[in-house]
C-alpha positions in Angstrom: 46.3 35.3 18.5 48.4 31.4 18.6 49.8 29.7 15.2 46.7 27.1 15.7 43.8 29.4 15.9 45.0 31.0 13.2 44.8 27.8 11.4 41.5 27.3 12.7 40.0 30.8 11.4 41.6 29.4 7.6 40.4 26.3 7.8 36.9 27.2 8.8 36.6 30.2 6.0 37.9 27.2 3.2 35.2 25.3 4.6 32.7 27.4 4.1 33.3 28.7 1.0 33.3 25.0 -0.3 30.1 24.4 1.2 28.8 27.2 -0.2 30.0 26.1 -3.5 28.6 22.4 -3.0 25.1 24.4 -1.7 24.6 25.9 -4.9 22.4 23.8 -7.4 21.2 25.0 -10.9 18.2 25.1 -11.9 18.5 22.4 -14.9 20.2 19.9 -12.3 17.1 20.5 -9.9 14.8 20.2 -12.7 16.5 17.1 -14.0 16.6 15.3 -10.6 12.8 16.4 -9.7 11.9 14.9 -13.1 14.2 12.0 -12.4 12.4 11.1 -9.1 8.9 11.7 -10.9 9.3 10.3 -13.7 10.0 6.9 -11.5 6.8 7.2 -10.1 4.9 7.3 -12.7 6.6 5.0 -14.8 6.2 7.3 -18.0 8.9 8.9 -20.6 11.2 10.9 -18.5 11.7 13.4 -21.3 7.8 14.4 -21.3 8.5 14.9 -17.2 11.6 17.0 -17.5 10.0 19.1 -20.1 7.1 19.7 -18.7 8.8 20.9 -15.4 11.0 22.9 -17.4 8.2 24.8 -19.2 5.9 24.8 -15.8 9.0 27.1 -14.1 9.4 29.2 -17.4 5.6 29.7 -17.0 5.5 30.2 -13.2 8.3 32.8 -13.6 6.4 34.6 -15.9 3.3 34.9 -13.8 1.5 32.8 -16.1 0.2 30.3 -13.6 -2.5 30.6 -10.7 -2.9 27.2 -9.7 0.7 26.4 -8.9 0.1 22.7 -7.0 -0.5 20.7 -10.3 1.1 20.1 -13.6 -0.4 18.1 -15.9 1.1 16.4 -18.4 -0.5 14.3 -22.0 2.4 12.1 -22.8 1.4 11.0 -26.2 4.7 9.1 -26.6 2.3 6.5 -25.7 -0.4 4.4 -27.8 -3.8 5.6 -27.3 -4.7 2.4 -25.4 -2.3 3.0 -22.7 -3.1 5.9 -19.3 -0.9 8.3 -20.4 -3.0 11.7 -18.5 -1.9 12.4 -15.3 -1.8 14.9 -13.1 1.3 15.6 -10.8 0.8 16.9 -7.3 4.0 19.3 -7.6 3.5 20.0 -3.7 3.4 16.5 -2.9 5.8 15.1 -5.3 2.8 12.5 -5.6 0.6 11.5 -9.0 -2.6 12.5 -8.1 -4.5 10.3 -11.0 -3.5 8.8 -14.1 -6.0 8.3 -17.3 -7.0 8.0 -20.9 -6.7 10.8 -23.1 -7.9 11.0 -26.8 -5.9 12.7 -29.6 -7.0 14.3 -32.6 -8.4 12.0 -35.4 -5.9 13.0 -37.9 -3.1 12.7 -35.9 -3.1 9.3 -36.1 -5.0 6.0 -35.0 -3.1 4.0 -32.3 -0.2 6.7 -31.9 -0.5 10.4 -32.3 2.1 11.4 -34.8 0.4 14.2 -36.7 0.2 17.9 -35.1 -1.2 21.1 -36.2 -2.2 24.5 -34.8 -4.9 24.8 -38.1 -8.5 25.0 -38.4 -10.4 22.3 -39.5 -7.1 20.4 -38.9 -8.2 17.9 -36.4 -5.0 17.1 -35.3 -4.3 18.0 -31.7 -1.7 20.4 -30.8 1.9 19.9 -28.7 3.2 22.2 -26.2 1.9 24.1 -23.3 -1.8 25.5 -22.5 -2.6 27.8 -19.1 -5.8 26.0 -17.9 -8.7 28.4 -18.3 -12.3 28.2 -16.7 -15.2 25.6 -16.8 -18.3 25.6 -18.6 -21.3 23.9 -20.0 -20.7 23.5 -23.7 -22.0 20.5 -26.4 -19.6 17.8 -24.4 -21.0 18.6 -21.0 -18.9 20.4 -18.3 -15.8 20.9 -20.2 -12.7 23.2 -19.8 -11.3 26.4 -21.2 -7.5 25.7 -22.5 -5.0 28.7 -23.5 -2.3 27.7 -26.0 0.3 29.7 -24.9 3.0 28.5 -27.8 3.2 30.7 -31.0 2.8 29.1 -34.1 2.4 25.8 -32.3 -1.1 25.7 -30.2 -2.0 29.6 -30.3 -4.8 29.2 -32.1 -6.4 26.3 -29.4 -9.2 29.1 -28.8 -10.5 30.0 -32.3 -10.3 25.9 -32.7 -12.4 25.0 -29.8 -9.8 23.5 -28.6 -10.8 22.1 -24.8 -10.5 19.5 -22.3 -13.7 17.1 -22.2 -15.4 14.0 -21.8 -16.3 11.6 -24.1 -17.5 8.1 -24.2 -15.3 7.1 -26.5 -12.4 7.6 -23.9 -13.3 4.3 -22.2 -11.8 0.4 -21.4 -14.8 -1.0 -23.5 -13.4 0.7 -26.6 -10.3 -0.6 -26.6 -11.5 -3.7 -26.1 -13.6 -3.8 -28.7 -11.3 -1.3 -31.3 -8.1 -2.1 -29.9 -7.5 2.1 -29.4 -9.9 4.5 -27.7 -11.8 6.4 -29.9 -10.5 10.3 -31.6 -11.7 13.9 -30.9 -11.2 17.0 -33.6 -8.0 17.6 -31.6 -9.4 18.2 -28.0 -7.4 16.1 -25.3 -10.7 14.3 -24.6 -11.1 12.1 -21.2 -13.3 9.5 -19.7 -16.6 10.6 -19.1 -17.2 9.7 -15.4 -13.4 11.7 -14.6 -13.7 14.9 -16.1 -15.5 16.5 -13.5 -13.2 15.4 -10.8 -10.2 16.5 -13.8 -11.9 20.3 -14.2 -12.2 21.0 -10.3 -8.3 19.8 -9.7 -6.8 21.9 -13.1 -8.5 24.6 -13.5 -7.7 28.4 -12.8 -4.8 28.8 -14.6 -2.3 25.6 -14.1 -0.1 24.2 -16.5 -1.2 21.2 -19.0 2.0 20.1 -21.5 1.2 17.8 -24.3 3.7 15.8 -25.2 5.5 13.8 -28.4 9.0 12.9 -29.4 8.3 15.2 -32.5 11.7 17.1 -33.8 10.6 19.9 -35.3 8.2 21.0 -31.8 11.3 19.9 -29.6 13.1 22.8 -31.9 10.9 25.1 -32.1 9.3 25.3 -28.2 10.9 28.7 -26.8 9.8 27.2 -23.3 11.4 24.2 -23.2 14.9 25.9 -25.1 
């Protein structure tokens, strides 16, 4: 074999090794990239999207999610007068729906600032939830929510924290009050959209309730 062919083979080997190294993208970087792209499309808090995708990936790896196509974010870093409830189609990488969502009455007025996992607190609980089954309750068609973060939102069932529709979650309420009405801790959405929302995200999809709360950010095992 000539020196020329030996050189070509050696150069090809080095190129292949270099390509392999460049092709390996750590999961964290992939999450950062998707978060950046999605947040640009959503025009919402980049950190909320990044953390939502991080938790979604962990729950998927743990086998907790059946409905993998949709990721829902309630971004409580925003005031309740703004649309801050997002359903993301993870397959198409597009926003399927963006609308209003209420927080608990004892969490704050315009902004949600206080959070609790305790019964009768009437506060929202942050963190990751896995959606359950639809049912007919006192608020009409509602959706079970299973809090999966111990000590943070795992009392959701005992507290009857569910996704439901409410007439106080409306633009008319904002016009008269400057903010939407508040729930007893449930992420309440507009009455005219609740059935559509439930139909899409039911059956073990991921819902992330976000706020820039230092205690939650330090405690959550799904984002650390």
